[in-house]
Phi, psi and omega in degrees: 000316180295321178297320180296318180296317180297317180297317178299318179297318179297318179297318179297317179297318180297314178300319180297318178298318180297315180298318179296318179293321178296327178290333183277339185303310180300322179295317180295319179297316180298318178297318180295318178298320178297319178297317180294321179297323179291334181281338182293126182257128179272122182238150178280166180297322180298328179285328184281314185280136177300149185301328183293344179256007183296333180292345179259003184299325183301326181299327186264003177291153183300315181301314182291324184284344182265354181264157179279149177287155177290133181283131180231149175261134180250117181229074181261143174244151176255111181268115179270150176285150181293336182269009182293130179231133177293140181285325183261357180091171182273140178278113182243144176238149177284163180298320180298316180296319180297317179295316179302313181295321179297316179295317181297314180297316180298315179294324178294320179295317180296317181294325178291318181292327181281338183274000000 
């Protein structure tokens, strides 16, 4: 009987300790987060980016990244030399093959449109 009472007292003390520690956990977490926030160092972009890339910093600014690019027309031609020869040769089809493929494509288009 006496052993049971002692055991019960120990259990109560242990439960009380656990509850007290559980109450302390949120405070401890908050303190740790505050310490970590204080450790975060705010650095400028110039400090982060290596000096050799500083000439490109303007491209990544918020103002520059939100604007549209200037529209340009690209009209390049590829001038081939007159002596240019294909290595694998020209792909040629016979007239019969060309007619067959034209009919096949046309029938496929018609069947798709009708369905």
